N, C-alpha and C positions, 0 to 999 in steps of 0.2 A: 580433520582440518576443514574450515570454512574460509572460503575467499569471497570477497565481495567488492563491487564497484557501484559508484553513484554518479548520475548525471542529472542536472535540472537546468532548465533553459526558459526564460521569459517568453510569453507569447505576445500577441498584439492586442489583446483585449483590455489589458489594465495598464497602469502607469508601471507597476512593478510585478514581480514574480510573487503569486500568492500561494504557490505550493511551497511545502516544506518537507524535508526528509531528514532522517536519522538513522545511524547505524551503530550497533555496539557488538563487535564480534565476540568479545570475551563473554558477554551474557547471551549472545546468540539472538539479539533482538534487532529488527529492521522494520521502518515504517515510512509510509508516504501519507501526506494529508494535503488535500486540495481545498484551500479556502473558498467559500461559495460566492461566485459571481463577482459584482463590484461592490459588495457590502463593505463598509468602512472598516470592520474589524476583521476582515477575512484572513489576512496574512498573520495577524496576532493569533486568531483562533487556530489556525493550522499550526503555528509555533507552539502553543500550549498544548496541543494534542500530541505532537511528537516529543514533547519534553515530558509529559506525564503518563499517557497511555502505556508505552512499553514498560517503563519502570514499574508501574503498578500492577501490570499483568505479570511481570517477572516475580514480583514480591508475593503475589496472591495465589499464582498457580504453583503447587508444589510438585505435582506430578502429572505430566501430560497423558498418562494412561488412566488416571482416575476418573471416577464417575462424575465428579463435580466441575469438570474443566468448563464446560458451558456456563454453568451457573456462575462460576468466579469471573469469567471474562465479562459476563453480562452485568454483573454487579459493578465491576470497574467501569464499564462504558456508562452505566446509569449514573453514577456519581460524577463522572467527568462531563456528561451531557448536562447535568443540572449546574455544574460549576460554569460551563460555557454560556448557558442560557441566562444566568443571572450575573455575569461578570463583564458582559460585553459593554465597551465604553459608550456605544449608542443606545443602550437600554436592552431589556429583556427581548429575546426572540429576534434579534437583529442580525445574527451571524450564525455561521455554521460551517461544517466542513465534512466532505467524504474522506474516508481513511481506509487503509489497508495495512495489517500488522501481521508480521511473521515472527515466531518465536522458536528457534532450533534448540532442542535439548535431548540428549540420550538417543540420538538416532531418530527422532521424531520432530515434525513440524506442526506447531499450532498456528492456525491461520484465523484471523478475525477481521472482518471488514463491515463498513457501512457506506452506502452510497455506490457510485461507479467507478471508484478506484478498484483496480483488479489485481489478482494474483494468478500467475501461469506457472505451470511445471513443465520443463523440457527434459525428456527422458528417452533415451534410446532412439534419438532421431525424431521424435513426435513432440507435439505441444498439446497440453490439456490446460483448458481453463478451469481453475479451481474455485472461482467465485461467480455468483450470479448478481447482476446489477440490480440495485434497489431503486428502480425508476418506474415512472408510469407517464406516458404521453410527454416524454422529454424532461420530466421533473423528478428530482429525488423524492423518494418516499421514506427513506431512513438516512439519517446523517447524525453526527455529532452536533448537538445544539437545537435538535427537533423538540417540539412541544409533544407531551405525551410520553408513552412508554417507548423506550429505545431497546430495539433487539438486534444485536449484531449477528451477522452469519459467522459461525464458528464450527470449525472441523479440525481433525488431527490426521496427519498423513505420515506413513512410515517411509523414511527416506533411503535411497539406494546411493552408493558411491557413484559420483559422476552426475547427480541430479543437479539441474539448474532451476532456480525459482526466481521468477520476475515479478516485482511489484511495480505498479505503475499508475499514474494519474490518467485521466481521460484525454489529455492532451496528446498522449501517444496512441491510444486505441481509436481515437476519432479519426485518424488519418493513416494508420498502418494497420491492415487486416491481419487476421491470425495466421494465414499462410506466409506472409513475409515475416511476421514475428517468429515463427517457427524456423524458417531458413537463417534469420540473423542470429538466433539464439543457439541453434545447434550446429551451424558451420564456423562460428567464430571461435579461435583458439582460446583467447583470454576474455574473461567477464568485462574487463575494462573496455576492450575493443567492442564487444557486443554491446554495451551501454552507449558507446560513442556512435556506433552504426544505427542503433535504434533511434536515437534523438536526430541523428542526420536525416534518417528516413522520414521521420515525422515531419521535420522542417520542409523537407523536399516534397511531401505529400500535401503541404499547404496548411499545416497545422496553425491555428490562431490562438489557441489556448495554451497556458503554461505547460511544459512537458517535464515529467519527473519520472525517473526510472532507477530501481535499485535491482542489480542481478547478483544473486547469491549462488556459489557453487559448492556443493557438499561433497566432501572426499575428493578423490583423484578421479578425473576424467580420462578415459582411455585417448590415446593419441589418434586423430583422425575420426 
């Protein structure tokens, strides 16, 4: 059984929310995308990514234990990258987005990300960050829509009953530290309540960027 909850909230940097999220419990796909900065196509780019990336990965990756998982995800990311670069309304190379994708299948979790959107695992009262930011000197070094070769971070995790996985944009992590994330994810009974408390904590922490979170619970979590 998979349970999930979603929250997204506009920040103060832009006229509207440039984050996009999508979940499909039946297919086991979950994704956040953060349109870059104040670029004109940022929200449209993020929407294209959440519309296309999960579906194409779900179709292309046949077995999460197979040797070609990373190659298949990278190929999908490269195709999407070129589409974003050349279809932007403002012209080539004028938009992009960070993204984090989760695919749950047969007791395994496939993780793929580009940029500074993150994925965390809450297990047995602890929190583990499963992704490393693709940044240097405050700038993204990898993102969908970038020039050149695009290489997503890809990994596969064996799940346990009660695991919670958090996908989030940097609007959350820029104002809520990992210790607070761990407490909120591990002590809140329901994933919807966890999402609500995470967004509230980010807002209280002074977040100015858009905040988006998806909390996914795998199996049954023990009471308490």
